[in-house]
N, CA, C and O atoms as a GROMACS GRO file, in nm:
protein
  184
    1MET      N    1   0.081  -0.115  -0.003
    1MET     CA    2  -0.001   0.002   0.000
    1MET      C    3   0.088   0.124  -0.001
    1MET      O    4   0.067   0.213  -0.083
    2PHE      N    5   0.188   0.131   0.088
    2PHE     CA    6   0.275   0.240   0.096
    2PHE      C    7   0.347   0.267  -0.041
    2PHE      O    8   0.365   0.380  -0.086
    3ALA      N    9   0.385   0.153  -0.100
    3ALA     CA   10   0.463   0.160  -0.229
    3ALA      C   11   0.379   0.236  -0.334
    3ALA      O   12   0.427   0.322  -0.407
    4ILE      N   13   0.243   0.194  -0.337
    4ILE     CA   14   0.159   0.255  -0.436
    4ILE      C   15   0.136   0.402  -0.410
    4ILE      O   16   0.128   0.477  -0.507
    5ILE      N   17   0.123   0.449  -0.288
    5ILE     CA   18   0.107   0.589  -0.251
    5ILE      C   19   0.233   0.661  -0.294
    5ILE      O   20   0.226   0.766  -0.357
    6ALA      N   21   0.352   0.602  -0.261
    6ALA     CA   22   0.479   0.662  -0.293
    6ALA      C   23   0.491   0.679  -0.446
    6ALA      O   24   0.531   0.784  -0.498
    7LEU      N   25   0.454   0.572  -0.512
    7LEU     CA   26   0.462   0.585  -0.659
    7LEU      C   27   0.373   0.692  -0.727
    7LEU      O   28   0.409   0.757  -0.825
    8VAL      N   29   0.251   0.706  -0.664
    8VAL     CA   30   0.156   0.804  -0.714
    8VAL      C   31   0.216   0.939  -0.685
    8VAL      O   32   0.220   1.023  -0.774
    9LEU      N   33   0.262   0.964  -0.566
    9LEU     CA   34   0.321   1.093  -0.524
    9LEU      C   35   0.438   1.121  -0.622
    9LEU      O   36   0.441   1.228  -0.683
   10PHE      N   37   0.531   1.031  -0.639
   10PHE     CA   38   0.647   1.046  -0.726
   10PHE      C   39   0.599   1.086  -0.867
   10PHE      O   40   0.656   1.177  -0.927
   11ALA      N   41   0.493   1.018  -0.921
   11ALA     CA   42   0.449   1.047  -1.052
   11ALA      C   43   0.389   1.195  -1.055
   11ALA      O   44   0.414   1.270  -1.150
   12LEU      N   45   0.315   1.229  -0.956
   12LEU     CA   46   0.259   1.364  -0.944
   12LEU      C   47   0.375   1.473  -0.949
   12LEU      O   48   0.366   1.573  -1.021
   13VAL      N   49   0.482   1.449  -0.870
   13VAL     CA   50   0.590   1.545  -0.861
   13VAL      C   51   0.656   1.549  -0.987
   13VAL      O   52   0.686   1.659  -1.034
   14ALA      N   53   0.685   1.430  -1.055
   14ALA     CA   54   0.747   1.436  -1.189
   14ALA      C   55   0.667   1.514  -1.288
   14ALA      O   56   0.720   1.596  -1.363
   15LEU      N   57   0.539   1.488  -1.288
   15LEU     CA   58   0.451   1.564  -1.387
   15LEU      C   59   0.458   1.716  -1.356
   15LEU      O   60   0.462   1.797  -1.448
   16ALA      N   61   0.458   1.754  -1.230
   16ALA     CA   62   0.462   1.895  -1.189
   16ALA      C   63   0.587   1.956  -1.244
   16ALA      O   64   0.585   2.058  -1.312
   17ILE      N   65   0.704   1.885  -1.212
   17ILE     CA   66   0.829   1.940  -1.259
   17ILE      C   67   0.839   1.947  -1.411
   17ILE      O   68   0.892   2.043  -1.466
   18LEU      N   69   0.787   1.844  -1.479
   18LEU     CA   70   0.796   1.839  -1.628
   18LEU      C   71   0.704   1.960  -1.686
   18LEU      O   72   0.745   2.034  -1.775
   19GLY      N   73   0.584   1.972  -1.630
   19GLY     CA   74   0.498   2.073  -1.676
   19GLY      C   75   0.562   2.212  -1.648
   19GLY      O   76   0.559   2.300  -1.734
   20PHE      N   77   0.614   2.228  -1.539
   20PHE     CA   78   0.687   2.363  -1.510
   20PHE      C   79   0.802   2.379  -1.605
   20PHE      O   80   0.818   2.489  -1.659
   21ALA      N   81   0.882   2.284  -1.630
   21ALA     CA   82   0.993   2.296  -1.727
   21ALA      C   83   0.945   2.327  -1.866
   21ALA      O   84   1.002   2.413  -1.934
   22ILE      N   85   0.840   2.258  -1.911
   22ILE     CA   86   0.788   2.287  -2.046
   22ILE      C   87   0.727   2.426  -2.043
   22ILE      O   88   0.740   2.495  -2.145
   23HIS      N   89   0.663   2.473  -1.942
   23HIS     CA   90   0.606   2.606  -1.940
   23HIS      C   91   0.718   2.702  -1.946
   23HIS      O   92   0.709   2.794  -2.027
   24VAL      N   93   0.827   2.694  -1.868
   24VAL     CA   94   0.936   2.785  -1.870
   24VAL      C   95   1.011   2.794  -2.003
   24VAL      O   96   1.055   2.901  -2.046
   25LEU      N   97   1.023   2.676  -2.066
   25LEU     CA   98   1.093   2.665  -2.199
   25LEU      C   99   1.007   2.728  -2.309
   25LEU      O  100   1.057   2.800  -2.395
   26PHE      N  101   0.873   2.700  -2.305
   26PHE     CA  102   0.799   2.733  -2.430
   26PHE      C  103   0.724   2.863  -2.410
   26PHE      O  104   0.675   2.916  -2.510
   27TRP      N  105   0.711   2.924  -2.283
   27TRP     CA  106   0.650   3.049  -2.274
   27TRP      C  107   0.713   3.165  -2.347
   27TRP      O  108   0.642   3.242  -2.413
   28PRO      N  109   0.850   3.182  -2.337
   28PRO     CA  110   0.917   3.284  -2.418
   28PRO      C  111   0.896   3.262  -2.563
   28PRO      O  112   0.865   3.358  -2.635
   29LEU      N  113   0.911   3.139  -2.613
   29LEU     CA  114   0.896   3.109  -2.756
   29LEU      C  115   0.752   3.148  -2.809
   29LEU      O  116   0.734   3.204  -2.917
   30LEU      N  117   0.647   3.112  -2.719
   30LEU     CA  118   0.514   3.154  -2.750
   30LEU      C  119   0.492   3.299  -2.760
   30LEU      O  120   0.422   3.349  -2.848
   31LEU      N  121   0.557   3.373  -2.663
   31LEU     CA  122   0.545   3.521  -2.669
   31LEU      C  123   0.611   3.573  -2.796
   31LEU      O  124   0.556   3.658  -2.865
   32VAL      N  125   0.724   3.524  -2.823
   32VAL     CA  126   0.795   3.570  -2.944
   32VAL      C  127   0.712   3.543  -3.075
   32VAL      O  128   0.700   3.627  -3.164
   33ALA      N  129   0.657   3.420  -3.076
   33ALA     CA  130   0.574   3.389  -3.196
   33ALA      C  131   0.451   3.480  -3.207
   33ALA      O  132   0.414   3.521  -3.317
   34ILE      N  133   0.388   3.510  -3.093
   34ILE     CA  134   0.269   3.596  -3.095
   34ILE      C  135   0.319   3.738  -3.136
   34ILE      O  136   0.253   3.805  -3.216
   35ALA      N  137   0.431   3.783  -3.084
   35ALA     CA  138   0.480   3.921  -3.122
   35ALA      C  139   0.508   3.926  -3.267
   35ALA      O  140   0.467   4.024  -3.330
   36VAL      N  141   0.575   3.830  -3.327
   36VAL     CA  142   0.602   3.828  -3.464
   36VAL      C  143   0.478   3.825  -3.550
   36VAL      O  144   0.468   3.897  -3.650
   37LEU      N  145   0.383   3.742  -3.510
   37LEU     CA  146   0.254   3.741  -3.587
   37LEU      C  147   0.184   3.876  -3.580
   37LEU      O  148   0.136   3.925  -3.682
   38ALA      N  149   0.177   3.937  -3.464
   38ALA     CA  150   0.116   4.060  -3.446
   38ALA      C  151   0.184   4.166  -3.524
   38ALA      O  152   0.118   4.249  -3.584
   39TRP      N  153   0.320   4.166  -3.525
   39TRP     CA  154   0.399   4.262  -3.598
   39TRP      C  155   0.374   4.251  -3.750
   39TRP      O  156   0.357   4.352  -3.818
   40THR      N  157   0.374   4.128  -3.803
   40THR     CA  158   0.358   4.110  -3.940
   40THR      C  159   0.216   4.147  -3.986
   40THR      O  160   0.198   4.192  -4.099
   41LYS      N  161   0.113   4.129  -3.895
   41LYS     CA  162  -0.022   4.163  -3.944
   41LYS      C  163  -0.051   4.312  -3.919
   41LYS      O  164  -0.130   4.370  -3.992
   42LEU      N  165   0.007   4.373  -3.822
   42LEU     CA  166  -0.022   4.512  -3.788
   42LEU      C  167   0.062   4.621  -3.858
   42LEU      O  168   0.025   4.738  -3.869
   43ARG      N  169   0.176   4.572  -3.905
   43ARG     CA  170   0.263   4.682  -3.953
   43ARG      C  171   0.204   4.734  -4.088
   43ARG      O  172   0.143   4.659  -4.165
   44PRO      N  173   0.223   4.864  -4.112
   44PRO     CA  174   0.174   4.919  -4.244
   44PRO      C  175   0.243   4.862  -4.360
   44PRO      O  176   0.365   4.845  -4.359
   45ARG      N  177   0.171   4.833  -4.456
   45ARG     CA  178   0.225   4.777  -4.584
   45ARG      C  179   0.276   4.889  -4.672
   45ARG      O  180   0.213   4.995  -4.681
   46ARG      N  181   0.391   4.868  -4.738
   46ARG     CA  182   0.449   4.972  -4.826
   46ARG      C  183   0.386   4.954  -4.969
   46ARG      O  184   0.418   5.029  -5.060
   0.00000   0.00000   0.00000
């Protein structure tokens, strides 16, 4: 029983760390992509 609880807790912690790492890695890329898209759409055409 204890092993199952420990395994579940370990899986939750691993998922939390992985999610946080993905968030930290991809958030700046997402912001840059949004900025580039907005810039290309909103800039005045020559």
